[in-house]
Structures are given as structure tokens and as C-alpha cells.
N, C-alpha and C positions, 0 to 999 in steps of 0.2 A: 441392786441400786434403785431406789425409787426417787423420782424427782417430783415434788408437789406441783410444780408449775406445769409439768406434763399432764399430771392428773386434772389440773384445772382446765387445760386445753380440751379435755374429753367432754367438757360441758357441751360442746358443739354437736357431739355425736350421741351421747348418752347421758343427759343432764342429771337424772335421778341417781344414777349409779356413781357418777363423779362426785355429786354432793356428799353421798354416803362415805366415799373414799376420803374426801376432805375432812369430814367430821371426825373420822377414825384417826387421821393423822394429827388433828388438832388435840384430840384426847390423849394421844401418845406424846404430847409435849413438843410437836414439830413447829407450832406457831410461836413466832417471836415478836419483838417490838415492831418491826417493819413488814410483817406478814409471815408467810411460811418460809423456813429456812431452805437453803438451796437444794439439799438432797438427804436421803437416809439410806445409808449402806448396811445391808444385811448379809454381805459376803463373809462367811465364817473365817476364811483364811486371813481376812483383814482386821479381825475383831480380837480383843483382848478376852482372856478367859472369863467365863461366866457373863460375857457381854452377849446380848442378842442383836444389838443394832448400834450404830454410831451416827450421829447427826452431823452433817457438814454445816457448821455454824457460819454461814456467810449468806450475803444478799447480793444478787447481781441484777443491775438495772435492766440489762437487755433480756432477762427472763421474766420481766413483768408483763409479757405478752398475755398472761392469764386475764388481765383486765380487759383485753380484746375479746376473749372468749365469753367473759361475762356480759360485755356490751352486745355481742352476738345473740346471746340467749334472751336478754332482757329488753333490748332496744331494737330487735328485729334487724340484725345484720347491717349496722350503719356504715362500717368501713367497706364491707363487701359491696354494698350498693353504690358507694362512692366510686370504687374502681370500676365497676361494671358500667357506670354512666359515660365513662371515657370511650370514645369510638375506636381508638388504638387497642384498648384492652379488649373490646367486643370482638375485634378481628381475630384474637388468639384465644377466645374464651373456651372453645372446644378442647383445647389442649389440656384444660383442667379436668376434663372428663376421660382422659386416657386410661384405659384399663388393659391388663394383660389378657390376651385372648384365651379362652378356656377350652378351645377345640383340642381334640385329641393330639397329643404331641406326634409331629412328624419329623424324622430325622433321616439323614443320609449316612449310611455306614461307609459308603464309598463316594466321597464328593467328586472325585474325577469323572464319574459317570454323567454328571449334569452337564448339558450343553446349552448354548444360547440360541438354538435354532428357532425358538418361538419368535424372537425379535427379528430374526433375519428372514424367516419364510412366511410370516403372517403379518404384513404391514397393516391390514385391515382386520378388524375384529370378526372372526368367523361367527356366522349366525345361521339359524334356519328360520325362514319366513314362510308362513302359511297364510294364504289369502282366503281360505275357506275352512270351516270346521268338518267338512264332509270328506275326511280322508278315510281310506279303507280301514286302516287301524289308527287308533289315537296316537298322536305324536307325543313323546314324553320328554320332559326335561327334569333332571334331578338336581335339587338345590339341597345343600347341607352345610353345617359348620362342624361336622364331626360327631355331633350328638343328636341334633335335631334334624330330621330328614323330611323332605317335602317332595312329592311327585306331582308335577304340573302337566296337564294334557292340554291340547288345543280344543278339547270338546267340553269337559265339565271340571267341576271342582267346588270350592267354596264359592257361594253365590253373593251377588250384590244386585238387588233389585232397585230400579230407578222408576219414578212415576212423575209425570208432569200433571200437577194438579189443575192446570188451566185447561188442557186438552184432554186429560184422562188417559194419555198414552202411557203404556208400561213397556219398559225394555230392561235389559240387564247390561252390567259392565262388559261382559263378554257375550258369546252366543247363548250359552246356558245360563239359566234354565228356561228362560222365557221363549227361546227358539225364534226370536224376532230377527228377520233378515234386515240387512242394512245396506246403504250405498257402498260403503267400504269397510272391510274387516280384515284385520291382520293380527296374527299371533307370532311374536318374535321371540325366539329362544336363543339366548347367549349363555355363556358359562356362568356369569354372575347373576343374572336375573331373567325374569320372564315378562314380556310386555303384551298387552292387548289393546288394540286400537279400533275404535268405532267412530264412523262419520254417519250420523243420523240427520234427517232434514233440518232439525233446529239445534242439535247438541252434538258436540264432540266428546268422546270419553275415552281417556287413556289411563290404563291400569298398569302399574309396575309391581312385581313381586320379588322380594329378596328374603333370605334368611340371615339374621343378624349373626356375625361371627362372635359377638360378646355374650349374648343372651340366647336362651332357647325359645326364640319367637320367630314367627314368619309375619312380614309386614306387607300388606297390600295398600299401595297408594293410589287412589282414584282421583283423577282430575276430570272435572265436568266444566265445559265451556258452553256458555249460552250464545249461539250464533244467530238467534232470532233478533228482531228489532224491538222487542217488547221485554218487559220485566217478567221473569218466570219463577214460579215456586216449584221446587222439586223436593220430592220425598225419597229419601235413601234408606233401604233396609238391607241389613246384612243377614246372612243365613248359613249356618253350618250345623251338621248333626254331630253329636257327642258320643264317643265310644269309651275312651280311657280304659282300654283293655287290649290285650294281644289280638291280633287279627284272627288267629285260629279260634280263640275263645268266642269272639263276636260272630264269626261265621257258623260256629256250632250251634249256638242258641242265642241269637241276637236279642230277642224279647227278654229273656231271662237276665242277660248281661247287663241290659240298661236299667233294670230295676234298682241297681245299687248305685246309680249316679245321682248325686245331690247338687242342686243348682242354688245360687244366691246372686241376687242383684245388689250391687254396690252403687248406690246413687251418687255418692260423693265423688267417686272416680269415673262415673259413667261407664261402668264395666260390669261383666257378668263372670262370676267364678264358678267352677264346677269341680267337684271331687268325687271319688269313688269310695263308698263305705267298704272297709276291709271285710272280706268274708273269712278270714282266719287271723289269728294273732300275728303271724309273721309276714302277712301281705304288706307290701309297701304302698303307701297311699301317695297319689300324685294329685297335683292341683292344675287346673286349666284356667286360662284367662282369655277373655275376649273384650276388646274395647273399640269404640269408634271416636276418633278425634277429628274435629272439623277445624280447618285453618283457611284464612282469607276471607271468610264471610261469617255472619252471625247465624247460629243455629238455634232452633226453638223446638219445644215439645219433644223432648227426648223420651222414648218409651221402649219397653223391653218385652221378650217373650222367651220362655225356656221349655214350653210344652208344644211338641210337634203337632199333636192332635188339634190344638186350638189354632196354630199357625196355618197348617195345610187344609184342615177341615175334612169332614166326612165325604168320601168319594172324589176328592180333588187330588191333584199332584203338585209337585214343586213348580211346574211351568205355569199353573194358575191357582195359586193357593188362596184360601179364604181371606188371609190377612191383607191381600191386595184388592179385594173386591169392595171393601168399605172405603170410599173415597175420603181422605183426610182423617180417617180414624186412627186412634192410637192402639199400640199392642197391649195385650191384657195385663202384662206385668206378673204373670204367674211364676212361681219359684218354689224351690223345695224339692220334694220327691215327686217326680212326674214319670209317667209310664214310658215316654219316649222323649228323652231330653234333646234339645237343641239350644243354640245361642243365636239370638236375633236382636238387633238394636236398630231403632228407627229414629232419624233425625230429619227435620225439615229445614231446608236452606232456601234462600231467596237470591236469585242472580239477575243482576242488571244486564242489558245488551253487551255482549263481548266480555263479560266478567267470567272469571274462572274460580271455582272453589276446589279445595284440596281436602281429601278425606283419607285418614290413615285407619285402616282396619288391621287390628292386631290380634293374632292368636298365638298363645305361648303356653309353656309348661313350667311349673315351679315345684319345689319340694315341699312347700308349705303355703298356707294362706297368706302369711306375711310376705313371702317371697313374690307372690302373684300381685299383691297390692303394691309392692315396690316397682315392679315392672309396669304396672298400670300408670303409676305416677311418673315414671321415667318417660314413657312413650306418648304421654300427653304433650310433652315438650317437643315442638317442631324441630328445634335444632338437634336434639338427640336422635330423633327419627331420621333426619337428614344424615346423620353420622352412620346410622346402620347401612344406608345405601352406599356411602363413600367407602366404608370398611368392607362391605361385601365384595367389592370389585378387587381390592387389594388382596384380601384373604383368598379369593379364588385363584388368583394368578400364583400366589405363593404355594398353595396346595398342589396346583398342577406341576409347578416347577420341581417340587420335591419328589414327585414320582415320575418326573422326566416326560410329561405329556404336554404336548402343545394344545393350544385352543382348537385348532383344526382336528387334532386326534380326538379331543373331548367331544366335539360335535359328532364325529363319526360313531364314537362309543355311545353317545346319547341316542343316536338314530338306531343303533342295534338294541339298546335297552328297550325301546318301544316294541320290538318284536320279541323280546324276552318276557316282558310283562304281559303283553297282549299278543297271543299266539298268531303269527303270521305264516300262512300257508306257503308263501313264497320262499321262506327260509327253512321250512321243515323238510323232512324226508318226503319222497314221492308217496302219493295216496296208496299206490299198490304195495309199497313196503310197510306202511302203517297197517294195512289190512292183513298182512301176513302175521302180525304179532299175536301170540297166544299166551304171553307171560305176563305176570303182574308186577307190582312194585317190589315184592319180596325178591325178585330175580336180580335186582341190583345190589342187594345187600352183600353178596359174596365178593363184590368189588369195592366195599367200603363206601358205597354211594347210598345215602338214605332214600333218595327219591323225593323228599320233602321240598327240595329247592328246584328252581328251574335249572335245566342242564343245557349247556352249550358243548357240542362235539365238534372236534377238528380232527381230520384224518390226513396225516403227512406221510407221503411215499418218497419224495425227493429231498435230500438234505439241502439242496440248492434254494428250496422254498421255505427255509426255516423262519423267514421274516414273518410269514403268516402266524406261526406260533408265538413269536415275539410280540406281535400286535395284540393277540388275544390274551396273552398273560398280562400285558399292560392294561388292556380293557378290563380284565378281571380286577386288578388293583384299583382302577378308577371307580368301577361299580361299588367295590367295597368302601371306598372313600366316601361314596354318596349314600351308603346305607342299603344298597341293593345286593343281597346275598345270592350268589350264583355258583353252581358246581361246573367247573371247566373240565372236560374229559378230553384227553389227547390220546389218539390211537397212532402208535408207531407202526405204519405199514411197510417199513423198509424190510426186505428180505435179503438173506445172504449174510456175508460177513461184516457188512457196514451197519447192521442193526444196532450193535452196541455203541458205535461212534455216533449215530443219530440220537440214540437214547441219552448219551452223555451231554449232547448239545442241548437237548430239550431241557434236562435237569439243570443245566447251567443257567438257562434263561429263567427257569422258575426260581432258582436260588437268588439270582440278582434281583428279580422282582420282589421277592419277599424281603430281602435285606434292605431294599430301597425305601421301605416304609413300614410304619407300625400298623398292624391289622388285628381285627378281632378274629374270633374262631368260627364265624359263620360262614359257610361256603368254602370249598377247597379246589385244589387242582389235582387231578388223577391222570397218571401216565400208564398206559397199558400197551403191551405188544399185541397187535391185532390177531396174530396166529394163536395166542393163548386164550382167546375168547371163542366160546362155542357160537355156532351159527344162530342158535335161538336168541342167545344174549346179544349178538350183534344186531339182530332184528329189533330186540327190545330196546337197546340203547338209541338206535336211530329213530325208533318210533316215538320214544318220550322226549327227545331233544327238542327244544324250542327253536334251535337254530343248529344246522349242520354245515360245516365248511370242509372243503377238500382243497388241497394245494394244486390240484389240476384246474381249477377254475379261476386262478388269478389271485390278485391281492385282496385283502379284506374289503377295502372301499368298493372294489368292483363287485364283489359278491353281495355286499349290503345294498 
């Protein structure tokens, strides 16, 4: 069944295709005295022999909404603008942007396992606050929507340079890359977002970072407040290096890998697009987007850079690049095939005393150039960017609840992730044990462990301490949810007749953890009886593990 009025409504989405459809229907005799007939039925079961279609020869007044779609196209949305002008309608306008989240499906095969302890035990949002970037190992927070994963540290990452054109002072929205010390510095890690706060003599800078649950983008919102008594002009420059390849391929030959990246400046969207030219016919091509949107103040002189050599300069570093030495200068605007690709956008803003400017820095991935352009147009809208922050909080809470993890647990597992990604001697085996190892990665293969992923080892002797295993199995589920692939190795150290009982308990915990959520195939859990492992292999496993836990040292929180 085809309804011409529904085809006419498609004018608002695809006007050319809709017009072609209407012309084809008119040629087939569907056009009557009062316009198009109600519908055309192509269902064979309802047609007479030798009939290919049947016209429903009626006209319904309430289906004349096709006139509205024509007005939408030809008169620039008159009815839509009329409704949007109403304040009551504006209050609920975001509801029209509702989308079904595209994150990987999570489900509970045993709903009775879910509890409500998150609300009862954590009245305040658990968070980690760092007042200095000088931690022994970088602190890590993992943000993810199930497909797009971001690792934030309290030390470095995607950069945002700030320069006061009046005084010439240069600093960054966080500590890196300029390494400028400040009166007050804070990095705040919560489950839904990461925040950086700086208080410099004349300016306050507040940065919030989230991953959108709807789209594969990360959004960095930077707020700059002029605390001086005079009008100041600030130059804001974003900077990120482009890889668009697997980490292993980039580490193996970074210079060669970057040769295949192509950059494009899209002035109409104030954005930069990047893609990787395929090296083979079957290689999938991804597109990357970067844009900077300014809200609350007027911005001028937007410029772009995609060549790292031009931005950093010969003999310089990211802490003092050539692009920041030319006061008031614009970026070169280079694009295309560059030897070392980056994305950098510079905008100049003017702040009155006590005025605040908001800048949204967006980096994202799309399957095509058109998809990235749609994301660029979407996140230029302040309200849709606000929506990403609002939905990130809800999405994070739902994801944790579906794997039965409280926010306090998540913070604990995030702290442990720091030691997994950046080796922490405090959680590794003793130096004497590591020095004894004489075996290589191939020694792990007999236990079905590749050795390509970080390993967490737990040794369990007493069945009464099974809670340690439960927490680590849950941590393993959390890491995989956030895109961190880890191999968890569990040693059953129980001796005597209770070994099988302890083994069954461990396997039951693992089965419950796997059933409670959908997971990918990267990283696994391995259970072994300790007396079935040779002494050389025991030394090997303990030496390569990023973290080693034993039930004799207390709960997981105490050991971390």
C-alpha cells in the first residue's frame, strides 16, 4: 500500500527523491480532480486477476498535510517557526530530538540479581579528585558509549591552548601541554564525565569531557571567565594528533601509517575532516571529525591547521609550538596529504570583565564523509550539545546498574585500571620474583593466554575469601564495558578435598558475570589449579601480570 500524501511528506527529508516519486505516481494515473487519490494498493492477495494495482479513489481532508510539507520546503518552515516562537514549546523542544541509543545492547538474563544498593549506599556521587598532575602513575578515567571509547588521564590528552593577546601569556585548559603552574588545579573523575579546573591570576578555566551515548563523539566543553577588570582578547587553539588506525599498526611504523591520512577543511561547518585512504580493496574506511563551536560571545578569525610540522615547528615541542610564537597570527590552513596529520582550530574571542565564554570541542568518528558533516551540523547547536551532557549521566547509571556495579565500585575499578594501563610497581610482583623469570611470551600459550593483553592475577586459597574473586570478575566486566581488554587469571590454591568445591564456586561467579551482560571476545577469564602449573610458569605469570592479588591481603579496595 502506497499513500501519495505520505510520499509528499518526504519532501521535508529528501525533496528531489520525493518529487520523482510524485511524478511517477501522477504518470500512473493516481492524480485526480482534487489532487492525488488516497492510496494505491499493490498487495496481490487483494487484487483481481491480471491487476497489478488498485487505486483507492477517495480524498481525505485530514491527509492534505502534504501542503504543509510543500510550505516547509518552499517557504522555509513557516509553521515550524511559528510553534518554536512559543516559550512553552521551547521548553519541550529537546523531546523532538529523542533518539534510540545506539550503544551495544545490555541485558539481564537474571533480573533478580539486580539490587538497589547504589541508591542506598552512595547518597553522594563518588568521585576522584586530584589537586596535582604530579601523581606517580597517571590517574585514568574510562568513558564509553559501548562503541566509542576514551581514556582520560590527569596528566595529558587532547590539548587546548589559550593565549591572552593583551599580556602575551600562554596556558592550557589543563596542565598539559604548556606545563603552566596555577594557583588552583583540580582534575575530577566521575563515572559520567571528567572535569579540569584552573584558577589563574586573571582567568578561570573549567573543562568538562563526556562521550555522547547517541553518537560516536567526545565533547570537551571549555568555559573561560575573565576575572580581570578590563576587556581581554583570548586566542583559543585546539590540537590533537590523528592516527585512524589500530594501535599496534601505529606503534609498529607510525611514520608510514600516517602517510595514508587525508585531511580536509570544511569552512562552512568550521570543522576538519580526516580519512584514511585504504591500502587494500577490503579495508574499511573511517572518517574523523573535529570542530570548535563558540557560544556566549562573538568569535572572529577562524583558522585551521592539519600539518604537525607547520604547527610545532622544527626543533620545538607541543609545550612551546611555533604556532603560538606568532602573536595574533592565523594558522596556515594546510590540508590534503600531509606527512604528519593533526587537527587544530583557532578562534579569537573577546571577554568583558566577569564575562564567560563557552567553547565546545568535538572529536568523533563516522562511517562516511556525509555522516561526519551531519555530526558537525548537529553539534554546532548548543542545545544538542547540552543534551549530550544530560544523556551521558543517565546512560552511565543505566549501564552500571545492568552489570550490578555501584558508582563506588566503578571508581575502585577505575583506580585499578590506572595500574593496568600504566604499570604500577606497588601492585606487581616483587622485584626478586620478576628477576627470576627466564621464560618469554610463548610460555603463556599453553594456558590459552596470548600475552598480548594486560594480565591481572588473583590467587585464592580460602573459600571464605571468594568475595575477592567476585569483585575482580565484576571489574573485568566493567573494563570490557569501557573498552579496556584485560585477561583475568584466577589461581585456585586450595589443596585437599575442597579444591573442586572452590573451583565450582569460582566458575559459578564467572558464569553469573558473563550472563549478566553482553560482551565482546577481547580479553577473557582463565581459571587454573595452582598445583597444575610448573614453577617456571608460576614465576612467568607473576612476572608479567600488571597486578597481583592474594586473598591473604584483604579486600580488593585495601589492596588497591
